[in-house]
Every structure is written in C-alpha cells, then in structure tokens.
C-alpha positions in Angstrom: -94.8 -65.7 77.8 -95.1 -65.4 74.1 -94.9 -68.5 71.9 -93.3 -68.6 68.5 -95.2 -70.9 66.1 -93.2 -72.6 63.3 -94.9 -73.8 60.2 -93.1 -76.2 57.9 -95.9 -76.8 55.5 -95.6 -73.9 53.1 -95.7 -74.5 49.3 -92.5 -76.0 47.9 -91.9 -72.9 45.6 -89.6 -70.8 47.7 -90.5 -67.5 46.0 -93.6 -66.2 44.3 -93.7 -67.6 40.8 -94.5 -64.4 39.1 -91.8 -62.4 40.6 -88.6 -62.0 38.6 -85.2 -61.9 40.2 -84.5 -58.5 41.9 -81.9 -56.2 40.3 -78.4 -56.4 41.7 -78.6 -52.9 43.1 -81.3 -52.7 45.6 -82.1 -49.3 47.0 -84.1 -48.1 49.9 -85.1 -44.6 50.9 -83.2 -43.3 54.0 -83.3 -40.1 55.8 -80.6 -38.5 53.5 -82.0 -40.0 50.3 -81.4 -43.1 48.6 -78.9 -45.6 50.3 -77.8 -49.0 49.2 -79.2 -51.8 51.3 -76.6 -54.0 53.0 -76.3 -57.6 52.4 -78.5 -58.4 55.5 -81.3 -56.3 54.6 -81.1 -57.5 50.9 -81.7 -61.0 52.2 -84.7 -59.8 54.2 -86.1 -58.2 51.0 -85.8 -61.5 49.3 -87.4 -63.3 52.3 -90.4 -61.1 52.1 -91.1 -62.3 48.7 -91.4 -66.0 49.8 -95.0 -67.1 49.7 -96.8 -67.2 53.1 -98.0 -70.5 54.5 -101.4 -71.5 53.2 -102.1 -74.5 55.7 -104.4 -73.8 58.4 -102.5 -71.9 61.2 -101.6 -73.7 64.4 -103.1 -70.9 66.3 -106.6 -69.4 66.6 -107.7 -65.7 66.8 -108.3 -66.3 70.4 -104.7 -67.3 71.0 -103.6 -64.0 69.2 -106.0 -61.9 71.3 -104.6 -63.4 74.5 -101.2 -62.1 73.7 -102.5 -58.5 73.1 -102.6 -56.4 76.3 -106.2 -55.8 77.3 -105.9 -52.0 77.2 -105.3 -52.3 73.4 -108.9 -52.9 72.9 -110.1 -49.8 75.0 -111.5 -46.9 73.1 -111.1 -43.4 74.5 -113.6 -40.5 73.4 -111.0 -38.0 74.5 -108.0 -39.5 72.9 -109.9 -40.2 69.6 -111.1 -36.8 69.5 -107.7 -35.3 70.1 -106.6 -36.8 66.8 -109.6 -35.1 65.0 -108.7 -31.8 66.6 -105.1 -32.2 65.7 -105.6 -33.1 62.0 -108.3 -30.4 61.6 -105.8 -27.8 63.1 -103.0 -28.8 60.7 -105.4 -28.6 57.9 -106.7 -25.2 58.9 -103.1 -23.9 59.2 -102.3 -25.2 55.7 -105.5 -23.6 54.4 -104.7 -20.3 56.1 -101.2 -20.2 54.6 -102.2 -21.2 51.2 -105.0 -18.8 50.8 -103.1 -15.8 52.2 -99.7 -16.2 50.9 -99.5 -18.3 47.6 -101.1 -15.4 45.8 -98.2 -13.2 46.7 -95.7 -15.5 45.0 -94.6 -14.7 41.4 -95.4 -16.9 38.5 -94.5 -19.8 38.1 -93.7 -20.2 41.9 -97.4 -19.9 42.8 -98.2 -23.0 40.7 -95.5 -25.0 42.4 -96.7 -23.8 45.8 -100.3 -24.9 45.0 -98.9 -28.3 44.0 -97.0 -28.6 47.2 -100.0 -27.5 49.3 -102.2 -30.0 47.5 -100.0 -32.9 48.3 -99.3 -32.0 52.0 -102.9 -31.0 52.7 -103.9 -34.3 51.0 -101.8 -36.2 53.3 -103.3 -34.8 56.4 -106.8 -35.0 54.9 -106.1 -38.7 54.4 -105.5 -38.9 58.1 -109.0 -37.5 58.6 -110.3 -40.1 56.2 -108.6 -42.8 58.3 -110.3 -41.6 61.6 -113.7 -41.7 59.8 -112.8 -45.1 58.6 -112.3 -46.1 62.2 -115.7 -44.7 63.0 -117.2 -47.1 60.5 -115.4 -49.9 62.5 -116.9 -48.8 65.8 -113.2 -48.1 66.9 -113.6 -44.4 67.6 -115.5 -44.8 70.9 -117.8 -47.0 72.9 -120.8 -45.2 71.6 -122.2 -46.3 68.0 -124.2 -43.2 67.6 -121.2 -41.0 68.1 -119.0 -43.0 65.8 -121.5 -42.8 63.1 -122.0 -39.0 63.6 -118.3 -38.2 63.6 -117.8 -40.6 60.7 -120.7 -39.2 58.6 -119.5 -35.6 59.1 -115.7 -36.3 58.3 -116.4 -38.8 55.4 -119.1 -36.5 53.9 -116.6 -33.6 53.9 -114.4 -35.7 51.6 -117.3 -36.7 49.4 -117.4 -40.2 50.7 -120.8 -41.9 51.3 -120.2 -42.9 54.9 -122.7 -45.7 55.6 -122.5 -47.0 52.0 -118.8 -47.6 52.3 -119.1 -48.7 55.9 -121.3 -51.7 55.0 -119.3 -52.7 51.9 -116.1 -52.4 53.8 -117.5 -54.4 56.6 -118.1 -57.2 54.1 -114.6 -56.8 52.9 -113.4 -57.5 56.5 -115.7 -60.5 56.7 -114.5 -62.1 53.3 -110.9 -61.0 52.9 -109.0 -63.1 50.5 -112.0 -64.9 49.1 -112.2 -64.9 45.3 -115.9 -65.1 45.3 -116.9 -62.9 48.3 -114.3 -60.2 48.9 -115.4 -56.6 48.0 -112.3 -54.8 46.9 -109.3 -55.4 44.6 -110.6 -58.9 43.9 -108.1 -60.4 41.4 -109.2 -61.9 38.2 -108.6 -65.2 36.7 -106.6 -65.3 33.5 -109.6 -66.1 31.4 -111.5 -63.1 32.9 -109.0 -60.6 31.6 -110.1 -58.2 28.9 -108.6 -58.8 25.3 -106.6 -55.5 25.7 -104.8 -56.6 28.8 -101.7 -57.8 26.9 -101.2 -54.5 25.3 -101.0 -52.8 28.7 -98.5 -55.3 29.9 -95.5 -53.2 29.3 -94.1 -50.0 31.0 -96.3 -47.4 29.0 -99.3 -49.5 29.6 -98.6 -49.8 33.4 -97.9 -46.0 33.6 -101.4 -45.4 32.1 -103.1 -48.1 34.3 -101.6 -46.7 37.4 -102.5 -43.1 36.5 -106.2 -44.1 35.8 -106.2 -46.3 38.9 -105.0 -43.6 41.3 -107.0 -40.7 39.9 -110.2 -42.3 38.9 -110.2 -45.7 40.8 -112.0 -44.5 43.9 -115.0 -42.8 42.2 -115.2 -45.6 39.7 -115.4 -48.1 42.7 -118.2 -46.1 44.4 -120.1 -45.5 41.2 -119.6 -48.8 39.3 -118.1 -51.2 41.7 -115.0 -51.4 39.6 -112.4 -53.9 41.1 -115.1 -55.0 43.5 -117.0 -58.3 44.0 -119.1 -59.6 41.0 -122.9 -59.1 41.6 -125.6 -60.4 39.2 -126.9 -56.9 38.7 -125.6 -53.3 38.7 -123.9 -52.5 42.0 -123.4 -48.7 43.2 -122.6 -47.3 46.5 -125.0 -44.5 46.1 -128.0 -46.7 45.1 -130.1 -47.9 48.2 -131.4 -50.8 46.1 -127.9 -52.0 45.3 -127.2 -55.6 45.8 -124.3 -54.7 48.1 -126.8 -53.8 50.9 -129.4 -55.6 52.9 -133.0 -54.1 53.4 -132.2 -52.9 57.0 -129.2 -50.9 55.5 -130.9 -49.1 52.7 -132.3 -46.2 54.5 -128.8 -45.3 55.8 -127.6 -45.3 52.2 -130.0 -42.3 51.6 -128.4 -40.6 54.6 -125.0 -41.1 53.1 -126.1 -39.6 49.8 -127.6 -36.7 51.6 -124.4 -35.9 53.3 -122.4 -36.1 50.0 -125.0 -33.9 48.3 -124.9 -31.3 51.0 -121.1 -31.0 50.7 -121.4 -30.8 46.9 -123.9 -28.0 47.1 -121.5 -26.2 49.5 -118.7 -26.6 47.1 -121.1 -25.1 44.3 -121.8 -22.2 46.4 -118.1 -21.6 47.1 -117.4 -21.9 43.4 -120.1 -19.3 42.6 -118.6 -17.0 45.3 -114.8 -17.4 44.8 -114.5 -19.1 41.5 -114.1 -22.6 40.3 -110.2 -22.3 40.1 -110.1 -21.3 43.8 -112.3 -24.4 44.8 -110.0 -26.7 42.7 -106.9 -25.4 44.2 -108.0 -25.3 47.8 -110.2 -28.4 47.8 -109.9 -30.3 44.6 -106.1 -30.9 44.7 -106.0 -32.2 48.1 -109.0 -34.4 47.5 -107.4 -35.9 44.4 -104.4 -36.8 46.7 -106.6 -38.3 49.4 -108.4 -40.5 46.8 -105.0 -41.5 45.2 -103.6 -42.6 48.7 -106.8 -44.3 49.5 -106.6 -46.5 46.4 -102.8 -46.9 46.7 -102.9 -47.9 50.4 -105.7 -50.5 49.8 -104.0 -51.9 46.6 -100.7 -52.4 48.3 -102.4 -53.9 51.5 -104.0 -56.7 49.5 -101.8 -57.2 46.5 -98.4 -58.8 46.8 -96.6 -61.7 45.1 -96.4 -63.6 48.3 -100.0 -63.4 49.3 -102.6 -66.1 48.4 -106.3 -65.9 47.5 -108.7 -68.7 48.2 -111.6 -70.2 46.5 -114.8 -70.9 48.6 -113.7 -74.4 49.1 -110.5 -73.5 50.9 -111.2 -70.1 52.3 -111.6 -69.4 56.0 -111.7 -66.2 58.0 -108.5 -66.4 59.7 -106.4 -67.3 56.7 -108.0 -64.6 54.7 -107.4 -62.0 57.3 -103.7 -63.0 57.3 -103.5 -62.6 53.6 -102.6 -58.9 53.9 -99.4 -57.1 54.2 -98.0 -54.3 56.3 -96.2 -51.5 54.3 -93.7 -48.7 55.4 -94.6 -45.3 54.1 -92.0 -43.5 56.3 -93.1 -40.4 57.9 -96.6 -40.8 56.3 -97.2 -43.8 58.6 -97.9 -41.3 61.5 -99.6 -38.9 59.4 -102.1 -41.4 58.3 -102.5 -43.0 61.8 -100.5 -46.1 60.9 -103.2 -47.5 58.8 -100.2 -48.4 56.5 -98.0 -50.4 58.8 -100.6 -52.1 61.1 -102.9 -53.5 58.6 -102.6 -57.1 59.6 -103.5 -56.3 63.2 -106.4 -54.2 61.8 -107.8 -57.1 59.9 -107.6 -59.3 62.9 -109.1 -56.8 65.4 -110.9 -54.1 63.4 -112.5 -52.4 66.5 -109.1 -51.7 67.9 -108.2 -48.0 67.9 -105.4 -46.9 65.7 -103.4 -45.6 68.5 -103.0 -49.1 70.0 -102.3 -50.9 66.8 -98.6 -50.5 66.9 -98.3 -52.1 70.2 -100.6 -54.9 69.2 -98.6 -55.6 66.1 -95.3 -55.9 68.0 -96.8 -58.6 70.3 -98.7 -60.6 67.6 -95.8 -61.0 65.2 -94.0 -63.7 67.2 -97.2 -65.6 67.3 -97.9 -65.2 63.7 -94.4 -66.2 62.6 -94.4 -66.8 58.9 -98.0 -66.0 58.5 -97.1 -62.2 59.1 -95.8 -60.3 56.3 -94.1 -56.8 56.4 -92.8 -55.4 53.1 -90.6 -52.3 53.5 -90.0 -51.9 49.9 -90.3 -48.0 49.0 -93.8 -47.5 48.3 -93.5 -46.3 44.6 -91.1 -49.3 43.8 -93.6 -51.7 45.5 -96.5 -50.1 43.5 -94.7 -50.6 40.2 -93.6 -54.2 41.1 -97.1 -55.2 42.1 -98.6 -53.6 38.9 -96.1 -55.6 36.9 -96.2 -58.9 38.6 -99.8 -59.3 40.0 -102.0 -59.1 36.9 -104.1 -62.3 37.5 -104.3 -65.4 39.7 -103.9 -69.0 39.0 -104.1 -72.2 41.0 -101.2 -73.3 43.1 -98.9 -75.0 40.4 -97.8 -77.7 42.9 -101.3 -79.2 43.0 -100.9 -79.8 46.7 -103.1 -77.0 47.7 -106.6 -77.1 46.2 -108.4 -73.8 46.2 -105.3 -71.8 46.7 -104.4 -69.1 44.0 -101.3 -67.1 43.4 -100.5 -64.0 41.4 -99.0 -64.4 38.0 -98.3 -62.1 35.0 -97.6 -64.4 32.1 -99.8 -63.3 29.2 
C-alpha cells in the first residue's frame, strides 16, 4: 500500500515571490499546434508555481526506495546496449541521408535541409550523451569497467571529457541545492551580480543572455567553471590539478583529455580530407544542438520560481535532491531517454537505469506529495520565464525559514 504524506508547513507565501501573474490566455502545445488550456489545467499551472515545502520531509529516502519495485534497480547489459545500438543506427541513417541527398537539393533548400539535419541529428546525439551520462552514474551495467569504457567512447565522440565531468557531476548529485557546494547552475546572491546585470534585465538582454548560454555555456563551464561552484583558485575540467578533483582522480582526467584530443585530431583529418564546411555541417551543427540541449535541460531542471536553495546551515541531502523539477519536452522525452521528465527520481536514485525511471517516478509521486514538482509548461516558454524571473536568490522573506533562499528578479 502506498502512503500519501501531507505537509502543511510550507511557507506562508502561496506563490513564488518573483513570479508575476500569468497572462489571461495560457497556451500549451498540443498534437495539432497551440491549444488553449482549459480551466482545470490552468489551475494546475498556477499550482506548480507554488513554493515547495522546505521543512524536513516526513519520509526518508529509505521509505521512498521501499515503494519502488526492486526490478527498477536492476541493470541489464543487453538492454542498455540496445539503446546504444538504436541511437547509433538512427544517427547513421541520418548521416547517410544527409551526405548523399542534401547535395542534390537546389539552393536555398540545401541550407534548410542542413539546418533540419543538424537539429534532428542533435536530438538523437543528445540521447547518446544521456547514455554516457548513465555510464558515469554506474547505471549502464553491473560492471564499472564496462560503464567507464562505454562512457569514455561515447562522451569523447561528443568532445566531452568523460571522467572529468563524471566526478564533478557526482559532486553535483551529492550537494544539489547547496549554495556553497553545488557544482552547476549555482545561483548568485544579489550582491554578487555584475554591475551590468541590470542592463540585461529586459527582453533584448534576455535574448542575448540565452543565446550566449545555449551556444557557449557548456564549453565555458568545462573550461572556466562558469556557473559552477566557487573555488579559491582557477577550476577547469581539463586540468588534472584543478581543485574540482581529488588526488586519486587526477590520472583519469588525463585519460579524458586524451579521448577528447583523439576525436579532435580525427575531426582535423576529416576537415583536411573533406573540407571544414563538410565537418561543420555533418558534425558541428548537431554538436551545437547537443550542447544547447544539455545546458537547457540542466538549467530547467534546477531553476524554477518554486524551488528553494539552502545555505550550509539548513541544507541536507534529501531536501536538496528534491529541489529539482521534472519537465515535459513532448516527443523529445523518449528520444532523450526521459532524462527530462524523470529527473527527480534520478536525483534520488542515480544508479537506476533510465528505462525504469518512468515506472519509479509514478510510484514515488504519491509519497513525495507536495515535495514533488512537475512543470509541463512548454519548454521555450519555461526557458523565457525562468530567465526573466530567476536572476538571483534572497533569504526567505517570512523570516521563518533560516538558511532558505528563493529566486527573485527585482534589480
């Protein structure tokens, strides 16, 4: 029997302070395009903007795990590899079609076709990225050496330093929601904002910020730890001596670097043989889409007007893991192996394979109750809203919850 836990200790403010009233006409993407949301769904959209509870949950991670069927924690080598084969098969078909038929199209249709190819191929390559991400969590198989081998090959092919990211991402999972120790999309306090922030707090500024974030955000994070945790000295994912890593991890950072360099050299040889334009069209465009989706997915999973962040005096692992939100990307949920709409379950049980995450999410939702958050706002609308409303964090205005911080946008 599943238990519903009810929490009546949420902050007095019924909605996130920084979120302005929604427009009267709320739209949601449907199968046939844009469709008006009925009154019942409109109420649900307002409900998801209510702040989640911040008091300690009346359940433990053990209680949650007991509700999940045991088979959800079992990893299958054959099943995991089937997704690798499927994704690579689709990617190969798209490559074949693009390289053999786009050149036959007249101008300007060929340019449109390359753009479509880049987006579609990028979506499926994001699925491959997700599988490598699972390898980093030891969710691919029962064999760590196999997980690391598959993850290194797949991530390197997408110019991702596998071990470097694996270890920093592991620390993100260990410190989610902590203002001092989280590793990615760590919000700033108002006093930490740059002087030019107020000039970007307008529609043109947000467009510029989002464009830079989606195109350069991932390499800037890897190279310069942009949006990451503050370290006392320079932090870089390619540097074995980076403060991100412990001494026992440094040798594997070199392995990651070698993998990225090997693929980079292969791309150089391809450019020399087929031309730079060919490499940019076939590989560069899809990679740009992969990097953009990676940043967007992570941003929307951890940035929401209803989600709290905690100082070290108040933070604990369970509340931090619950300070995440599931999103709905439509058909892309399946293409990207449900990393988008099962993120809460993933933070609770990161070694669970993605093909069991949907089942686990369904059974844990009644237990989590108000601590669970699903936001089905269309992705690009949600991206714009979060970019507008979630600029910095400030302490809970009620004064009742010390060490709890909420997003705000008043500059």
